[in-house]
Backbone as a ProteinNet text record, in pm:
[ID]
protein_1_A
[PRIMARY]
MTNYGKIAVLDEGFVFQGPRRGWLWRKPPPFSADYAAITEIVALKLDLITTDEVVFDIWLDDGRSLRLWESVEGFVELDAALAERLPGYFRDWRGVVIFPAFEENRTVIYQRAAEGVS
[TERTIARY]
13013.2	12873.6	12789.4	12693.9	12607.5	12503.4	12477.1	12377.5	12243.4	12147.9	12013.7	11915.4	11966.7	11881.1	11869.4	11784.6	11769.9	11628	11575.4	11443.1	11461	11397.6	11393.1	11253.8	11247.5	11119.7	11089.2	10971.8	10927.9	10804.4	10763.1	10644.8	10518.3	10503	10379.9	10389.6	10509.7	10525.9	10671.5	10706.7	10844.2	10884.2	11016.2	11072.8	11173.9	11161.6	11259.5	11339.7	11471.2	11560.5	11634.5	11602	11665.6	11808.1	11885	12022.5	12025.6	12138	12154.9	12152.1	12183.2	12191	12071.8	12097.5	11991.7	11941.2	11987.2	11943.2	12056.8	12158.1	12273.8	12340.6	12332.4	12413.4	12344.6	12218.6	12149.9	12068.5	12038.4	11955.7	11811	11735	11592.3	11523.1	11406.1	11334.5	11296.7	11293.3	11253.7	11105.2	11071.3	10933.2	10890.5	10789.4	10742.7	10596.9	10561.5	10424.8	10389.5	10267.5	10214.2	10157.7	10167.9	10110.5	9961.2	9892.9	9748.1	9710.1	9804	9776.3	9793.8	9850.7	9876.8	9745.9	9715.5	9593.6	9622	9740.5	9772.3	9923.4	9967.8	10107.9	10109.7	10185	10203.4	10351.6	10381.9	10519.5	10534.8	10649.3	10676.4	10825.6	10862.3	11003	11038.1	11146.6	11194.3	11309.9	11306.5	11414.5	11515.2	11632.2	11736.1	11848.7	11816.4	11905.9	11999.9	12091.8	12188	12141.2	12036.8	11983.7	11836	11767	11628.5	11625.4	11528.1	11512.4	11365.7	11338.9	11203.3	11177	11056.5	11018.7	10880.4	10855.1	10721.6	10672.3	10554.3	10484.8	10382.6	10394.1	10310.2	10226	10094.8	10002.6	9944.6	9930.9	9878	9744.2	9667.2	9533.7	9534.3	9649.8	9657.2	9697.8	9705.2	9737	9884.6	9971.3	10113.8	10142.6	10252.3	10297.1	10449.3	10502.8	10646.4	10684.4	10793.8	10850	10976.1	10979.1	11095.3	11159	11288.5	11365	11421.4	11433.9	11487.4	11633.2	11703	11841.8	11854.7	11744.2	11746.4	11768.3	11860.5	11885.2	11757.7	11716.9	11597.2	11475.6	11489	11376.4	11323.3	11411.6	11371.1	11301.3	11352.5	11292.2	11154	11140	11009.5	10910.2	10952.3	10865	10814.2	10902.1	10863	10765.3	10790.3	10701.6	10564.1	10559.5	10431.6	10352.8	10421.7	10355.1	10297.2	10365.1	10320.3	10203.4	10200.6	10105.7	9986	9993.5	9884	9803	9677.6	9594.6	9572	9590.5	9570.5	9692.9	9805.2	9929.7	9972.5	10003.8	10042.3	10189.4	10213	10349.1	10433.4	10372.1	10445.4	10460.2	10466	10472.3	10598	10707.9	10834.2	10824.6	10761.7	10749.3	10668.6	10577	10493.3	10562.8	10631.5	10692.3	10826.6	10907.2	11041.5	11038.5	10947.2	10939.3	10808	10805.8	10919.2	11006.5	11127.4	11222.9	11173.1	11222.2	11195.2	11050.6	10975.5	10837.3	10824.1	10738	10717.1	10648.1	10552.1	10481.9	10421.4	10361.6	10297.1	10190.5	10200	10109.7	10068.3	9939.1	9890.5	9915.4	9997.9	10028.8	9956.2	9896.7	9814.3	9714.9	9592.7	9489.9	9406.7	9400.8	9332.3	9183.2	9130.3	8986.3	8914.2	8787.4	8708.1	8716.2	8732	8736.2	8874.5	8977.5	9110.6	9197.5	9307.7	9407.3	9376.9	9386.8	9360.3	9484.3
9907.3	9936.6	9882.3	9960.5	9921.5	9821.7	9721.5	9620.7	9659.5	9694.5	9728.5	9614.4	9502.8	9391.4	9378.3	9283.3	9256	9209.3	9255.3	9214.5	9122	9007.2	8915.9	8925.9	8966.7	8980.5	8848.5	8794.5	8667.5	8689.2	8587.5	8599.3	8628.5	8563.4	8575.8	8672.8	8720.8	8811.6	8849.1	8880.7	8919.2	8867.2	8861.1	8820.5	8926.4	8975.8	9070.2	9000.2	9001.1	8947.5	9064.1	9091.6	9201.7	9169.4	9271.3	9249	9185.9	9133	9069.1	9170.2	9293.8	9399.8	9394	9389.6	9387.1	9247.6	9147.2	9009.6	8924.2	8989	8922.5	8828.9	8697.4	8605	8548.9	8570.8	8512.7	8618.5	8588.7	8680.3	8671.5	8779.7	8772.1	8682.8	8632.6	8551.9	8638.4	8580.5	8658.8	8695.3	8808	8854	8828.8	8746.5	8720	8761.7	8802.4	8845.5	8820.4	8777.1	8765.1	8899.8	8932.2	9057.7	9064.2	8951.2	8946.4	8981.1	8970.5	8999.2	9146.6	9225.3	9366.8	9444.2	9515.6	9596.7	9744.5	9790	9932.4	9952.5	10050	10092.2	10244	10295	10439.2	10468.7	10564.8	10610	10743	10761.9	10888.4	10911.1	11032.6	11069.5	11106.6	11048.5	11078.1	11177.2	11281.5	11379.6	11330.2	11287.8	11234.2	11335.1	11461.7	11574.8	11595.5	11502.9	11522.4	11462.6	11381.5	11319	11287.9	11261.1	11215.1	11069.3	10996.7	10855.7	10829.3	10769.7	10731.5	10592.9	10573.7	10443.2	10406.1	10277.1	10222.8	10160.4	10197.1	10126.1	10037.4	9906.9	9808.8	9735.6	9729.8	9657.8	9538.7	9426.6	9303.5	9268.7	9185.1	9149.5	9062.4	9008.3	8929.9	9014.4	9147.1	9237.4	9272.2	9202.6	9235.4	9360.8	9427.6	9543.8	9545.7	9622.1	9627.6	9764.2	9819	9942.3	9904.9	9936.2	9910.2	10042	10053.1	10173.3	10161.5	10274.6	10271.7	10227	10227.4	10182.3	10031	9960.5	9814.6	9765	9672.6	9613.3	9546.3	9579	9522	9613.5	9731.2	9823.9	9868.2	9904.7	9951.6	9839	9718.4	9604	9573.5	9588.7	9567.3	9672.3	9798	9904.3	9870.7	9824.2	9787.8	9669.8	9570.3	9453.5	9492.7	9580	9626	9702.1	9788	9865.6	9774.2	9665.2	9570.8	9484.2	9450.9	9351.6	9405.2	9528.7	9581.9	9684.3	9653.6	9747.5	9875.4	9988.1	10116.5	10167.8	10097.1	10140.7	10274.2	10370.7	10505.8	10505	10488.6	10473.8	10600.7	10716.5	10843.4	10899.9	10813.6	10856.4	10935.6	10908.7	10976.5	11128.5	11179.1	11323.4	11388.7	11315.1	11368	11353.6	11242.4	11213.6	11285.4	11291.5	11348.9	11501.2	11564.7	11711.5	11756.7	11862.9	11948.9	11888.3	11941.1	11897	11934.4	11863.7	11889.1	11864.3	11796.2	11760.3	11608.5	11552.9	11408.4	11360	11435.3	11405.2	11264.8	11225.6	11093.8	11080.8	10971.7	10950.7	10804.1	10779.9	10643.4	10612.7	10511.4	10477.2	10351.4	10279.9	10164.6	10138	10112.5	10068.5	9964.2	9845.1	9735.2	9764.4	9739.3	9752.9	9639.5	9654.5	9554.2	9416.1	9410.6	9281	9215.7	9285.8	9226.8	9240	9169.5	9174.4	9065	9098.6	8998.6	8918.2
10456.3	10431.1	10546.7	10590.7	10701	10653.6	10735.5	10701.6	10762.4	10677.1	10721.7	10695.2	10651.4	10616.8	10466.2	10425.4	10282.2	10253.4	10140	10094.5	9974.6	9980.5	9866.1	9806.1	9680.3	9610.4	9540.8	9570.1	9513.7	9427	9353	9267.6	9348	9462.4	9540.1	9656.5	9687.5	9800.7	9820	9943.5	9972.7	10110	10130.6	10259.1	10298.9	10423	10476.4	10584.4	10567.9	10669.9	10733.1	10857.7	10928.5	10968.7	11004	11047.9	11187.2	11225.3	11354.7	11469.3	11441.3	11542	11638.3	11766.4	11865.9	11899.4	11825.6	11849.2	11902.7	11956.5	12013.9	11914.8	11935.9	11857.5	11734.1	11721.5	11605.7	11533.1	11410	11330.6	11377.5	11358.9	11390.1	11287.1	11320.4	11220.8	11100.8	10981.6	10864	10870.6	10808.9	10798.3	10654.9	10634.9	10499.1	10485.9	10364.9	10337.9	10192.4	10169.5	10034.6	9992.2	9864.6	9815.2	9844.5	9834.4	9856.8	10000.3	10094	10235	10270.4	10181	10210	10204.8	10312.9	10317.3	10294.3	10336.7	10319	10321.7	10242.6	10244.3	10252.2	10347.4	10362.8	10342.5	10257.5	10238.2	10311.4	10374.4	10442.6	10448.7	10484.8	10490.4	10633.9	10683.6	10817.7	10809.7	10890.2	10897.2	11000.2	10954.6	11042.1	11062.8	11063.7	11083.5	10964.8	10941.2	10832.5	10700.7	10706.6	10585.7	10607.4	10501.1	10508.7	10466.1	10515.9	10479.8	10451.1	10335.3	10299.7	10357.2	10410	10462.8	10411.3	10405.3	10379.8	10509	10552.5	10659.1	10590.1	10611	10542.5	10646.4	10623.5	10711	10636.3	10709.4	10652.1	10714.8	10645.5	10694.2	10819.1	10858	10981.7	11102.6	11083.4	11192.9	11205.8	11132.7	11138.4	11057.6	11093.7	11017.4	11015.5	10922.8	10904.1	10851.2	10901.2	10845.2	10769.4	10640.1	10555.9	10515.5	10536.4	10503.2	10362.3	10293.3	10157.1	10153.1	10265.5	10272.6	10265.8	10282.5	10281.8	10139	10123.5	9992.8	9942.2	9820.6	9761.7	9769.6	9832.9	9847.2	9710.4	9620.5	9486.9	9411.1	9422.9	9355.6	9413.7	9545.9	9607.7	9559.8	9552.4	9502.8	9362.8	9276.4	9139.5	9140.3	9224.9	9232.4	9285.1	9385	9439.2	9333.1	9258.7	9153.3	9046	9018.1	8915	8962.6	9090.8	9139.6	9217.2	9265.5	9347	9268.4	9236	9160.8	9240.8	9175.7	9241.7	9314.5	9304.6	9368.8	9309.4	9394.4	9350.7	9309.6	9180.4	9128.1	9140.2	9141.4	9144	9284.9	9384.6	9524.4	9556.2	9489	9521.6	9511.7	9408.5	9392.2	9502.8	9562.4	9670	9805.5	9826.6	9957	9974.1	9871.5	9884.2	9892.7	9822.7	9823.1	9884.4	9961.8	9994.7	10104.5	10112	10213.7	10352.9	10451.1	10593.4	10633.3	10549.7	10580.4	10574.7	10659.6	10662.3	10533.9	10485.8	10361.1	10357.8	10468.3	10480.2	10371.4	10293.8	10181	10172	10164.5	10141.3	9993.9	9968.8	9829.9	9783.7	9878.6	9842.7	9954.7	9914.5	10007.5	9934.4	9993	9926.3	9914.6	9797.9	9774.6	9845.2	9866.7	9938	9873.1	9739.5	9672.3	9675.7	9725.5	9742.7	9618.2	9620.6	9511.7	9412.6	9285.1	9181.6	9150.4
[MASK]
++++++++++++++++++++++++++++++++++++++++++++++++++++++++++++++++++++++++++++++++++++++++++++++++++++++++++++++++++++++

């Protein structure tokens, strides 16, 4: 099985640990984020010729961003945690992003309101 990294879902946020690939002898530093720091999440589908891959592009209020692939262990759990903790999160994004085939179907599934996350 290919290692695409792993997401650990926590009460206050999440941590993504990427694979060692491309970092020679050591793992890259983990990427951590609090749910309250998320300003926007965009879901889209990448056409990889023989398969499609759904990804989340996540932006934080400190200017950092991260692309998470659905192949990453913990992606489904993170989606559930985001839906539970972020007001206005578009829970039915899969039907919009996955279909129709061969289209990117870029969709904003979360955008933080001016008052922030409760």
